C-alpha positions in Angstrom: 29.1 -11.5 0.5 26.6 -8.6 0.8 23.5 -10.8 2.0 22.5 -12.2 5.0 20.0 -12.4 7.6 19.7 -9.9 10.1 19.1 -9.5 13.7 15.4 -7.9 12.5 15.1 -11.2 10.1 15.9 -8.8 7.4 17.3 -10.3 4.2 20.5 -8.3 3.6 20.2 -7.4 0.0 23.3 -5.0 -1.9 23.9 -3.9 -5.5 26.3 -6.7 -5.8 24.4 -9.7 -5.4 21.2 -8.0 -7.6 24.3 -7.9 -10.2 24.7 -11.2 -10.4 21.1 -12.2 -10.4 20.8 -10.9 -13.0 23.5 -11.9 -14.6 22.8 -15.1 -13.9 19.5 -14.6 -15.1 18.5 -12.3 -17.7 22.1 -11.8 -18.9 20.1 -9.6 -21.8 20.1 -7.0 -19.0 23.5 -7.4 -17.5 25.2 -4.8 -19.1 22.3 -2.2 -18.1 23.3 0.2 -15.3 21.8 -0.3 -11.7 20.9 1.8 -8.9 19.3 1.7 -5.6 16.0 3.5 -4.8 15.7 5.0 -2.1 11.8 4.0 -0.6 10.2 3.8 2.9 9.0 0.2 2.4 9.7 -2.9 4.5 9.3 -5.3 2.5 10.9 -4.8 -0.4 14.3 -3.7 -1.6 13.8 -1.9 -5.2 16.5 -0.7 -7.7 16.3 1.2 -11.5 17.7 -0.8 -14.3 18.5 1.2 -17.2 16.0 3.9 -17.7 12.9 1.5 -18.4 12.4 -1.0 -15.6 13.1 -2.2 -12.2 13.6 -4.8 -9.9 12.0 -5.7 -6.7 13.0 -8.4 -4.3 11.6 -9.6 -0.8 13.7 -8.7 2.2 11.7 -10.6 4.8 10.2 -13.8 4.5 6.0 -12.3 5.3 6.7 -10.6 1.7 7.7 -13.9 -0.1 4.0 -14.6 -1.3 3.8 -11.3 -3.1 5.9 -12.1 -6.1 3.6 -14.8 -7.6 0.8 -13.1 -6.7 2.0 -9.8 -8.9 3.0 -12.2 -11.9 0.0 -14.1 -11.9 -2.8 -10.4 -11.3 -0.9 -7.3 -12.8 -0.8 -8.8 -16.1 -4.6 -9.0 -16.4 -5.7 -5.6 -14.6 -2.5 -3.1 -16.1 -5.3 -2.9 -19.6 -7.9 -2.6 -17.5 -7.3 0.2 -14.7 -7.1 4.4 -15.5 -4.7 4.9 -13.5 -0.6 3.2 -14.6 0.0 0.4 -12.1 3.4 -2.3 -12.6 3.3 -4.5 -15.2 5.7 -7.4 -14.6 8.1 -8.3 -17.4 10.2 -11.6 -15.8 10.5 -13.3 -11.8 13.7 -14.5 -10.7 14.1 -17.4 -9.2 16.5 -17.9 -5.8 20.2 -17.9 -6.7 23.5 -17.7 -5.1 22.6 -16.9 -1.7 19.2 -15.1 -2.1 16.2 -17.9 -0.9 13.3 -16.6 -2.3 11.4 -15.4 -5.8 12.1 -12.0 -7.0 10.7 -9.8 -9.8 11.4 -7.5 -12.8 8.7 -4.4 -13.5 8.2 -1.7 -16.0 9.8 1.2 -14.8 7.1 4.1 -13.4 8.1 7.4 -13.9 7.1 10.1 -10.7 7.4 11.1 -7.3 5.4 9.9 -4.7 2.2 11.4 -3.7 2.2 14.1 -1.1 -0.1 17.4 -0.6 2.5 19.6 -2.0 3.7 17.6 -4.7 0.0 17.8 -6.3 -1.5 20.3 -8.0 -5.1 19.9 -7.8 -6.4 17.6 -4.3 -9.7 18.0 -6.4 -8.8 16.0 -9.4 -6.4 13.6 -7.6 -9.6 12.7 -5.7 -11.6 12.1 -8.6 -8.8 10.1 -10.6 -8.5 8.3 -7.3 -12.2 6.9 -6.8 -12.5 6.5 -10.5 -9.6 4.1 -9.9 -11.5 1.7 -7.6 -14.3 2.2 -8.9 -13.0 0.2 -12.2 -10.9 -1.9 -9.6 -14.1 -3.1 -7.5 -15.7 -3.8 -10.9 -13.1 -6.5 -12.1 -14.3 -9.8 -11.8 -12.5 -11.6 -8.8 -13.4 -14.7 -9.6 -10.1 -17.1 -8.3 -8.5 -13.7 -6.7 -7.0 -14.3 -3.5 -9.0 -13.6 -0.1 -7.3 -11.7 2.8 -4.4 -13.8 4.7 -1.1 -13.1 5.9 -0.1 -12.6 2.1 -1.5 -9.3 2.1 -1.5 -8.9 5.8 -4.7 -9.6 6.3 -6.6 -6.3 4.4 -9.5 -6.0 3.8 -11.1 -8.7 6.8 -13.8 -7.6 8.9 -12.3 -4.6 11.0 -13.1 -6.4 14.3 -10.6 -8.3 12.9 -7.5 -5.2 13.6 -9.2 -4.8 17.0 -6.4 -6.3 20.2 -3.7 -4.2 17.7 -5.7 -1.2 17.9 -6.0 -1.7 21.0 -2.3 -2.7 22.0 -1.2 0.7 19.5 -3.6 3.0 21.6 -1.8 1.8 25.3 1.5 2.8 23.2 0.4 5.9 22.3 -1.2 7.4 25.4 0.9 9.7 25.6 1.7 10.8 21.8 -2.4 11.3 20.8 -5.4 11.8 22.0 -6.4 8.5 22.9 -10.0 9.3 24.8 -10.7 10.7 20.8 -9.3 7.9 18.7 -11.3 5.1 21.5 -14.3 6.3 20.4 -13.9 6.9 16.9 -12.9 3.7 16.3 -15.5 2.3 18.3 -17.7 4.2 16.2 -16.1 2.5 13.0 -16.6 -1.3 14.9 -20.1 -0.4 15.3 -21.1 0.1 11.5 -22.2 -2.3 9.5 -20.2 -5.2 8.2 -19.8 -5.9 4.5 -21.7 -8.7 3.8 -21.6 -9.1 -0.1 -19.1 -11.0 -2.2 -15.7 -9.6 -2.0 -13.9 -7.1 -4.8 -10.4 -6.6 -5.6 -8.2 -4.0 -3.2 -5.3 -2.8 -3.3 -4.6 -2.7 0.3 -2.6 0.1 1.3 -3.5 3.2 -0.4 -1.1 5.8 1.1 1.1 8.6 -0.3 4.3 6.1 -0.5 2.0 3.7 -2.6 1.0 7.1 -5.0 3.0 8.7 -8.1 2.4 12.0 -9.3 3.9 13.4 -12.9 3.9 17.2 -13.8 1.3 17.7 -10.7 -0.9 14.9 -11.6 -1.6 11.5 -9.5 -0.5 8.9 -12.7 -0.5 5.7 -10.9 -0.9 3.1 -8.2 2.3 0.8 -7.4 3.0 -2.4 -5.2 0.6 -4.4 -4.9 2.0 -6.5 -2.4 -1.3 -6.5 -0.8 -4.0 -7.1 -3.3 -6.3 -9.0 -2.5 -10.8 -9.7 -2.6 -12.8 -8.7 0.3 -14.5 -5.6 1.7 -13.8 -2.7 -0.3 -13.4 -0.2 2.5 -10.2 -1.3 3.3 -9.1 0.9 0.2 -11.1 4.2 1.4 -8.4 4.7 3.2 -6.9 7.0 1.0 -9.2 9.0 1.6 -7.4 10.0 5.2 -3.7 8.8 4.7 -3.3 11.6 1.8 -6.6 14.1 0.8 -8.2 17.3 2.3 -11.4 17.4 4.2 -12.2 19.1 0.8 -10.7 16.5 -1.2 -12.3 13.8 1.0 -16.3 15.3 -0.4 -14.6 15.1 -4.0 -13.8 11.8 -3.7 -16.7 10.4 -1.6 -19.3 11.9 -4.6 -16.9 10.5 -7.0 -16.6 6.8 -5.3 -20.6 6.7 -3.8 -20.3 4.3 -0.7 -22.9 3.5 1.2 -22.6 5.0 4.6 -21.1 2.0 6.2 -18.5 1.4 3.8 -17.9 5.1 4.7 -17.5 4.7 8.6 -15.5 1.0 7.9 -13.4 3.0 5.8 -12.3 5.5 8.3 -12.1 2.7 10.2 -9.4 1.4 8.4 -7.5 4.3 7.9 -7.3 5.2 11.8 -6.4 1.4 12.3 -3.6 1.6 10.2 -2.5 5.1 11.1 -2.5 3.5 15.1 -0.5 0.9 14.4 1.8 1.9 12.2 2.1 4.9 13.6 3.0 3.1 17.3 5.6 0.5 15.5 7.1 3.4 13.1 7.2 6.4 14.8 11.0 6.2 15.9 12.3 4.1 13.1 10.5 5.0 9.8 10.1 8.8 9.4 8.0 8.7 6.3 5.7 6.2 7.3 5.4 7.5 10.6 4.2 11.1 9.0 1.9 9.6 6.8 0.8 7.2 10.0 0.1 10.0 12.1 -2.0 12.1 9.2 -4.0 9.6 9.4 -5.2 9.6 12.6 -4.9 13.1 12.5 -7.6 13.3 9.4 -9.6 10.8 11.1 -10.8 12.7 14.4 -10.5 15.7 12.5 -13.6 14.9 11.0 -14.5 12.2 14.1 -15.1 15.5 16.3 -17.0 17.6 13.7 -19.1 14.9 13.5 -18.5 14.1 9.6 
């Protein structure tokens, strides 16, 4: 039938299932062409519906809370943010053997952000800083605090310590784990965030950024949206930007020193945990996470 739970607890989704779900629940779109979209993401299957829509279906149980969260919060964020973000059009129901809610969004054009795809990294750095500055100023009242729904993005950095130490053991023959340990402990020593939480995207790396005609144009995948320590979103400075771009980004956003250091810790922890897990199974995420490690350690070794 095209759908079943795999040994890795991943729900198998195919085009036939998605066509049935659309035809049954949104018959006005049932005649439109449907095409699978390749993605390095691990939580959702994505299909392009016609020219103007995208269908996004969780394929693992831990991602199912993302649907209702995005449906609730993204409509209010979309008109306020300076870069394009996904706009929900409809929410599908469990049916035909598929057990969870799913979403239809407006399609956003663009290619995943890479240093090669971006014409001007300084412009991209400024655009990202402006995006985060606006996002952090939006009233977070009643916004969801960090938790399982957003992979605990925005929690105190020390809550990631066990996972980081385990990754360091796994990677002991692959990276400079001594330098990584020192950089990680320096980030842990930075003063904690003691103010109220702010809105954060939670997963800012090249796979969740789109570029159109050489310019950063959109931020996608708000599954880790939440309210917490803004240092989490600073990881983009090391997952995407060059050292020069980081300088531009830092000046434009003007985080305090402690938040910047914690941001490097978020980037390093993201890199270590993801690289240890995906190095043999997901080349795109492995490359992104390895870059984050290398960029953080390069800055640390330069004393930045």
